[in-house]
KETI-411112 format. One record per residue (C-alpha): residue number from 1; residue in one letter; x negated, y, z. Coordinates in steps of 0.02 Angstrom, whole numbers, padded with zeros to 5 digits. Example, Ala and Ser with C-alpha at 12.3 -4.5 7.8 and 13.67 -1.06 7.14 Angstrom:
+-----+------+--------+--------+--------+
! pos ! code !     c1 !     c2 !     c3 !
+-----+------+--------+--------+--------+
!   1 !    A ! -00615 ! -00225 !  00390 !
!   2 !    S ! -00684 ! -00053 !  00357 !
+-----+------+--------+--------+--------+
//
This chain:
+-----+------+--------+--------+--------+
! pos ! code !     c1 !     c2 !     c3 !
+-----+------+--------+--------+--------+
!   1 !    X ! -06215 !  09508 !  05361 !
!   2 !    X ! -06286 !  09320 !  05412 !
!   3 !    X ! -06169 !  09175 !  05325 !
!   4 !    X ! -06156 !  09013 !  05387 !
!   5 !    X ! -06075 !  08858 !  05289 !
!   6 !    X ! -05988 !  08709 !  05382 !
!   7 !    X ! -05936 !  08542 !  05310 !
!   8 !    X ! -05773 !  08489 !  05367 !
!   9 !    X ! -05759 !  08319 !  05431 !
!  10 !    X ! -05600 !  08202 !  05480 !
!  11 !    X ! -05665 !  08249 !  05671 !
!  12 !    X ! -05629 !  08437 !  05613 !
!  13 !    X ! -05458 !  08410 !  05547 !
!  14 !    X ! -05373 !  08282 !  05689 !
!  15 !    X ! -05346 !  08413 !  05811 !
!  16 !    X ! -05240 !  08501 !  05690 !
!  17 !    X ! -05123 !  08361 !  05638 !
!  18 !    X ! -04994 !  08384 !  05742 !
!  19 !    X ! -04900 !  08226 !  05823 !
!  20 !    X ! -04707 !  08258 !  05869 !
!  21 !    X ! -04685 !  08229 !  06061 !
!  22 !    X ! -04512 !  08182 !  06127 !
!  23 !    X ! -04445 !  08339 !  06170 !
!  24 !    X ! -04481 !  08408 !  05992 !
!  25 !    X ! -04330 !  08462 !  05850 !
!  26 !    X ! -04350 !  08516 !  05687 !
!  27 !    X ! -04362 !  08674 !  05722 !
!  28 !    X ! -04521 !  08652 !  05839 !
!  29 !    X ! -04613 !  08573 !  05720 !
!  30 !    X ! -04619 !  08715 !  05584 !
!  31 !    X ! -04491 !  08771 !  05481 !
!  32 !    X ! -04556 !  08780 !  05289 !
!  33 !    X ! -04501 !  08897 !  05159 !
!  34 !    X ! -04541 !  08867 !  04973 !
!  35 !    X ! -04506 !  08970 !  04826 !
!  36 !    X ! -04616 !  08873 !  04676 !
!  37 !    X ! -04569 !  08795 !  04512 !
!  38 !    X ! -04482 !  08873 !  04361 !
!  39 !    X ! -04352 !  08821 !  04218 !
!  40 !    X ! -04518 !  08759 !  04133 !
!  41 !    X ! -04609 !  08686 !  04253 !
!  42 !    X ! -04487 !  08618 !  04375 !
!  43 !    X ! -04580 !  08472 !  04432 !
!  44 !    X ! -04707 !  08580 !  04512 !
!  45 !    X ! -04565 !  08621 !  04650 !
!  46 !    X ! -04529 !  08436 !  04675 !
!  47 !    X ! -04723 !  08415 !  04720 !
!  48 !    X ! -04733 !  08556 !  04835 !
!  49 !    X ! -04589 !  08503 !  04905 !
!  50 !    X ! -04621 !  08321 !  04922 !
!  51 !    X ! -04802 !  08367 !  04979 !
!  52 !    X ! -04745 !  08436 !  05136 !
!  53 !    X ! -04617 !  08312 !  05193 !
!  54 !    X ! -04748 !  08189 !  05174 !
!  55 !    X ! -04858 !  08316 !  05289 !
!  56 !    X ! -04742 !  08302 !  05414 !
!  57 !    X ! -04624 !  08467 !  05450 !
!  58 !    X ! -04468 !  08480 !  05539 !
!  59 !    X ! -04392 !  08579 !  05395 !
!  60 !    X ! -04411 !  08629 !  05214 !
!  61 !    X ! -04301 !  08777 !  05162 !
!  62 !    X ! -04297 !  08782 !  04966 !
!  63 !    X ! -04266 !  08954 !  04903 !
!  64 !    X ! -04208 !  08968 !  04709 !
!  65 !    X ! -04311 !  09086 !  04589 !
!  66 !    X ! -04214 !  09213 !  04530 !
!  67 !    X ! -04229 !  09144 !  04360 !
!  68 !    X ! -04188 !  08958 !  04429 !
!  69 !    X ! -04062 !  08872 !  04282 !
!  70 !    X ! -04084 !  08748 !  04158 !
!  71 !    X ! -04206 !  08761 !  04023 !
!  72 !    X ! -04152 !  08760 !  03837 !
!  73 !    X ! -04233 !  08573 !  03839 !
!  74 !    X ! -04094 !  08501 !  03974 !
!  75 !    X ! -04211 !  08511 !  04084 !
!  76 !    X ! -04150 !  08540 !  04282 !
!  77 !    X ! -04190 !  08677 !  04391 !
!  78 !    X ! -04297 !  08679 !  04516 !
!  79 !    X ! -04173 !  08689 !  04643 !
!  80 !    X ! -04075 !  08521 !  04562 !
!  81 !    X ! -04243 !  08425 !  04525 !
!  82 !    X ! -04307 !  08450 !  04700 !
!  83 !    X ! -04128 !  08406 !  04782 !
!  84 !    X ! -04137 !  08245 !  04659 !
!  85 !    X ! -04299 !  08203 !  04753 !
!  86 !    X ! -04275 !  08248 !  04925 !
!  87 !    X ! -04078 !  08274 !  04978 !
!  88 !    X ! -04139 !  08313 !  05167 !
!  89 !    X ! -04219 !  08477 !  05087 !
!  90 !    X ! -04111 !  08640 !  05147 !
!  91 !    X ! -04064 !  08759 !  04998 !
!  92 !    X ! -04031 !  08935 !  05018 !
!  93 !    X ! -04031 !  09103 !  04883 !
!  94 !    X ! -04020 !  09240 !  05024 !
!  95 !    X ! -04202 !  09285 !  05029 !
!  96 !    X ! -04179 !  09400 !  05183 !
!  97 !    X ! -04094 !  09267 !  05292 !
!  98 !    X ! -04249 !  09123 !  05226 !
!  99 !    X ! -04387 !  09265 !  05277 !
! 100 !    X ! -04307 !  09266 !  05463 !
! 101 !    X ! -04287 !  09079 !  05466 !
! 102 !    X ! -04456 !  09020 !  05381 !
! 103 !    X ! -04632 !  09005 !  05493 !
! 104 !    X ! -04694 !  08998 !  05355 !
! 105 !    X ! -04695 !  09004 !  05151 !
! 106 !    X ! -04774 !  08932 !  04988 !
! 107 !    X ! -04751 !  09038 !  04849 !
! 108 !    X ! -04801 !  09030 !  04654 !
! 109 !    X ! -04845 !  08853 !  04604 !
! 110 !    X ! -04767 !  08818 !  04430 !
! 111 !    X ! -04734 !  09001 !  04398 !
! 112 !    X ! -04796 !  09133 !  04269 !
! 113 !    X ! -04845 !  09306 !  04323 !
! 114 !    X ! -04806 !  09331 !  04121 !
! 115 !    X ! -04635 !  09285 !  04145 !
! 116 !    X ! -04560 !  09327 !  04297 !
! 117 !    X ! -04419 !  09442 !  04311 !
! 118 !    X ! -04407 !  09621 !  04391 !
! 119 !    X ! -04284 !  09539 !  04518 !
! 120 !    X ! -04414 !  09369 !  04566 !
! 121 !    X ! -04560 !  09503 !  04584 !
! 122 !    X ! -04481 !  09586 !  04715 !
! 123 !    X ! -04431 !  09438 !  04803 !
! 124 !    X ! -04617 !  09381 !  04805 !
! 125 !    X ! -04654 !  09562 !  04863 !
! 126 !    X ! -04511 !  09543 !  05012 !
! 127 !    X ! -04603 !  09363 !  05062 !
! 128 !    X ! -04777 !  09444 !  05063 !
! 129 !    X ! -04705 !  09614 !  05154 !
! 130 !    X ! -04658 !  09486 !  05318 !
! 131 !    X ! -04742 !  09424 !  05472 !
! 132 !    X ! -04729 !  09221 !  05431 !
! 133 !    X ! -04906 !  09174 !  05342 !
! 134 !    X ! -04914 !  09126 !  05169 !
! 135 !    X ! -04976 !  09010 !  05064 !
! 136 !    X ! -04998 !  09092 !  04888 !
! 137 !    X ! -05032 !  08967 !  04721 !
! 138 !    X ! -05034 !  09005 !  04536 !
! 139 !    X ! -04921 !  09133 !  04469 !
! 140 !    X ! -04907 !  09244 !  04613 !
! 141 !    X ! -05105 !  09233 !  04651 !
! 142 !    X ! -05118 !  09409 !  04580 !
! 143 !    X ! -04989 !  09482 !  04709 !
! 144 !    X ! -05126 !  09479 !  04833 !
! 145 !    X ! -05216 !  09611 !  04755 !
! 146 !    X ! -05091 !  09716 !  04852 !
! 147 !    X ! -05141 !  09719 !  05027 !
! 148 !    X ! -05007 !  09595 !  05094 !
! 149 !    X ! -04959 !  09631 !  05271 !
! 150 !    X ! -04908 !  09438 !  05298 !
! 151 !    X ! -05076 !  09323 !  05345 !
! 152 !    X ! -05109 !  09261 !  05175 !
! 153 !    X ! -05201 !  09100 !  05109 !
! 154 !    X ! -05222 !  09114 !  04941 !
! 155 !    X ! -05274 !  08932 !  04846 !
! 156 !    X ! -05371 !  08988 !  04655 !
! 157 !    X ! -05446 !  08885 !  04543 !
! 158 !    X ! -05610 !  08943 !  04467 !
! 159 !    X ! -05510 !  09024 !  04329 !
! 160 !    X ! -05390 !  09114 !  04432 !
! 161 !    X ! -05541 !  09150 !  04577 !
! 162 !    X ! -05628 !  09246 !  04427 !
! 163 !    X ! -05470 !  09348 !  04376 !
! 164 !    X ! -05449 !  09418 !  04551 !
! 165 !    X ! -05634 !  09430 !  04575 !
! 166 !    X ! -05631 !  09567 !  04412 !
! 167 !    X ! -05454 !  09636 !  04458 !
! 168 !    X ! -05565 !  09676 !  04652 !
! 169 !    X ! -05693 !  09772 !  04537 !
! 170 !    X ! -05840 !  09662 !  04626 !
! 171 !    X ! -05983 !  09645 !  04542 !
! 172 !    X ! -05982 !  09529 !  04373 !
! 173 !    X ! -06170 !  09478 !  04387 !
! 174 !    X ! -06145 !  09348 !  04509 !
! 175 !    X ! -06128 !  09164 !  04431 !
! 176 !    X ! -05946 !  09106 !  04455 !
! 177 !    X ! -05947 !  08945 !  04340 !
! 178 !    X ! -05876 !  08793 !  04410 !
! 179 !    X ! -06040 !  08706 !  04421 !
! 180 !    X ! -06109 !  08853 !  04528 !
! 181 !    X ! -06194 !  08788 !  04680 !
! 182 !    X ! -06105 !  08771 !  04846 !
! 183 !    X ! -06196 !  08901 !  04924 !
! 184 !    X ! -06144 !  09040 !  04782 !
! 185 !    X ! -05967 !  08983 !  04800 !
! 186 !    X ! -05987 !  08989 !  04974 !
! 187 !    X ! -06038 !  09186 !  04965 !
! 188 !    X ! -05916 !  09226 !  04820 !
! 189 !    X ! -05766 !  09175 !  04922 !
! 190 !    X ! -05817 !  09260 !  05072 !
! 191 !    X ! -05843 !  09425 !  04964 !
! 192 !    X ! -05680 !  09400 !  04906 !
! 193 !    X ! -05596 !  09358 !  05070 !
! 194 !    X ! -05677 !  09528 !  05146 !
! 195 !    X ! -05626 !  09631 !  05017 !
! 196 !    X ! -05425 !  09593 !  04988 !
! 197 !    X ! -05424 !  09550 !  05202 !
! 198 !    X ! -05362 !  09368 !  05153 !
! 199 !    X ! -05408 !  09197 !  05158 !
! 200 !    X ! -05478 !  09128 !  05015 !
! 201 !    X ! -05468 !  08940 !  04973 !
! 202 !    X ! -05579 !  08893 !  04808 !
! 203 !    X ! -05518 !  08728 !  04721 !
! 204 !    X ! -05648 !  08608 !  04652 !
! 205 !    X ! -05747 !  08450 !  04671 !
! 206 !    X ! -05819 !  08539 !  04829 !
! 207 !    X ! -05674 !  08653 !  04905 !
! 208 !    X ! -05745 !  08842 !  05007 !
! 209 !    X ! -05617 !  08904 !  05111 !
! 210 !    X ! -05673 !  09082 !  05179 !
! 211 !    X ! -05581 !  09208 !  05290 !
! 212 !    X ! -05596 !  09397 !  05294 !
! 213 !    X ! -05622 !  09386 !  05491 !
! 214 !    X ! -05761 !  09291 !  05514 !
! 215 !    X ! -05950 !  09235 !  05433 !
! 216 !    X ! -05921 !  09052 !  05447 !
! 217 !    X ! -05866 !  08968 !  05261 !
! 218 !    X ! -05798 !  08798 !  05260 !
! 219 !    X ! -05821 !  08673 !  05138 !
! 220 !    X ! -05751 !  08503 !  05096 !
! 221 !    X ! -05817 !  08368 !  04989 !
! 222 !    X ! -05849 !  08320 !  04869 !
! 223 !    X ! -05678 !  08261 !  04832 !
! 224 !    X ! -05634 !  08110 !  04717 !
! 225 !    X ! -05611 !  08150 !  04534 !
! 226 !    X ! -05453 !  08064 !  04528 !
! 227 !    X ! -05403 !  08219 !  04579 !
! 228 !    X ! -05421 !  08329 !  04402 !
! 229 !    X ! -05255 !  08293 !  04361 !
! 230 !    X ! -05068 !  08392 !  04326 !
! 231 !    X ! -04998 !  08428 !  04484 !
! 232 !    X ! -05127 !  08399 !  04619 !
! 233 !    X ! -05140 !  08587 !  04656 !
! 234 !    X ! -04949 !  08580 !  04683 !
! 235 !    X ! -04982 !  08438 !  04823 !
! 236 !    X ! -05098 !  08536 !  04891 !
! 237 !    X ! -05005 !  08687 !  04920 !
! 238 !    X ! -04873 !  08585 !  05006 !
! 239 !    X ! -04983 !  08515 !  05131 !
! 240 !    X ! -05044 !  08681 !  05190 !
! 241 !    X ! -04882 !  08763 !  05203 !
! 242 !    X ! -04836 !  08608 !  05316 !
! 243 !    X ! -04992 !  08625 !  05406 !
! 244 !    X ! -04971 !  08820 !  05402 !
! 245 !    X ! -04799 !  08804 !  05480 !
! 246 !    X ! -04823 !  08693 !  05605 !
! 247 !    X ! -04954 !  08811 !  05686 !
! 248 !    X ! -04885 !  08984 !  05633 !
! 249 !    X ! -04893 !  09039 !  05805 !
! 250 !    X ! -05089 !  08999 !  05817 !
! 251 !    X ! -05092 !  09092 !  05660 !
! 252 !    X ! -05044 !  09261 !  05732 !
! 253 !    X ! -05140 !  09227 !  05890 !
! 254 !    X ! -05284 !  09181 !  05784 !
! 255 !    X ! -05302 !  09239 !  05606 !
! 256 !    X ! -05467 !  09125 !  05563 !
! 257 !    X ! -05358 !  08964 !  05592 !
! 258 !    X ! -05296 !  08988 !  05413 !
! 259 !    X ! -05463 !  08922 !  05347 !
! 260 !    X ! -05468 !  08785 !  05459 !
! 261 !    X ! -05303 !  08736 !  05405 !
! 262 !    X ! -05345 !  08753 !  05239 !
! 263 !    X ! -05492 !  08659 !  05255 !
! 264 !    X ! -05378 !  08514 !  05337 !
! 265 !    X ! -05268 !  08528 !  05193 !
! 266 !    X ! -05410 !  08497 !  05075 !
! 267 !    X ! -05473 !  08342 !  05183 !
! 268 !    X ! -05300 !  08267 !  05182 !
! 269 !    X ! -05274 !  08291 !  05005 !
! 270 !    X ! -05438 !  08195 !  04965 !
! 271 !    X ! -05404 !  08054 !  05077 !
! 272 !    X ! -05247 !  08027 !  05005 !
! 273 !    X ! -05294 !  08032 !  04829 !
! 274 !    X ! -05434 !  07904 !  04858 !
! 275 !    X ! -05290 !  07789 !  04959 !
! 276 !    X ! -05192 !  07816 !  04826 !
! 277 !    X ! -05336 !  07745 !  04707 !
! 278 !    X ! -05354 !  07791 !  04531 !
! 279 !    X ! -05293 !  07819 !  04402 !
! 280 !    X ! -05154 !  07914 !  04515 !
! 281 !    X ! -05036 !  08039 !  04476 !
! 282 !    X ! -05001 !  08189 !  04585 !
! 283 !    X ! -04831 !  08107 !  04656 !
! 284 !    X ! -04934 !  07955 !  04710 !
! 285 !    X ! -05062 !  08075 !  04807 !
! 286 !    X ! -04925 !  08142 !  04889 !
! 287 !    X ! -04837 !  07981 !  04942 !
! 288 !    X ! -05015 !  07921 !  05032 !
! 289 !    X ! -04997 !  08063 !  05137 !
! 290 !    X ! -04922 !  07979 !  05272 !
! 291 !    X ! -05049 !  07841 !  05269 !
! 292 !    X ! -05179 !  07986 !  05248 !
! 293 !    X ! -05132 !  08061 !  05411 !
! 294 !    X ! -05099 !  07887 !  05526 !
! 295 !    X ! -05285 !  07848 !  05466 !
! 296 !    X ! -05357 !  08016 !  05556 !
! 297 !    X ! -05243 !  07972 !  05716 !
+-----+------+--------+--------+--------+
//
């Protein structure tokens, strides 16, 4: 194996930012299914949906988790929270119908595998067994160990990456600390991508994206440290989901494109945070996405 590392730039990202044409409609611009958030973390659903809309998607369908109910603390359900923030969102309960209608999915943000119900577990597996590409974040990451049939890009931070690495039975002597050298991170991400057969986006100050279909690993950053705040990972998942949905047909034709879309999402995420300034919150980053995209066109 001869691994190469490519630094992703704005010039690389621009061709992947789809601008609507006169004959476009909401479905041709991409339909994204979102199944994120939980009763304890309804804000994660809001951040994912908000970021997807702000990135320029045609349609977002929020499919309520099986345990989507108000918490004992009086918090709104994820669906209610999303509706309050983004009334243009479409809502669905039937997972089978939604799977047939969505070009791509985001799952897992703001969820905990330890508290997931059996029904919710089966619903997520149904999404991963479909044809549409899936962005897998946070609480759903462990499901990618089961060789999903859908094209998958997984978005772990270092702790989640290490858990996946160990579950895959890979050699433990490779240093996987958060301050590991970029080439070490690139080699590790590529090894895990090949082992699981999925695209891996390893989050960090320098984001590393590896595809199982090529020996080229992409790196983005270093990002602004202001992104080290709660909820920004949910925003990244929404950005990536929107990009994948708008390029779903191309992803099926060329699976390596998932890595390029992941790198573009990370670049936009960082640029939006820099525009938002600091200190900033995750919602500030999402709100700055249109300006970030406009600055690249």
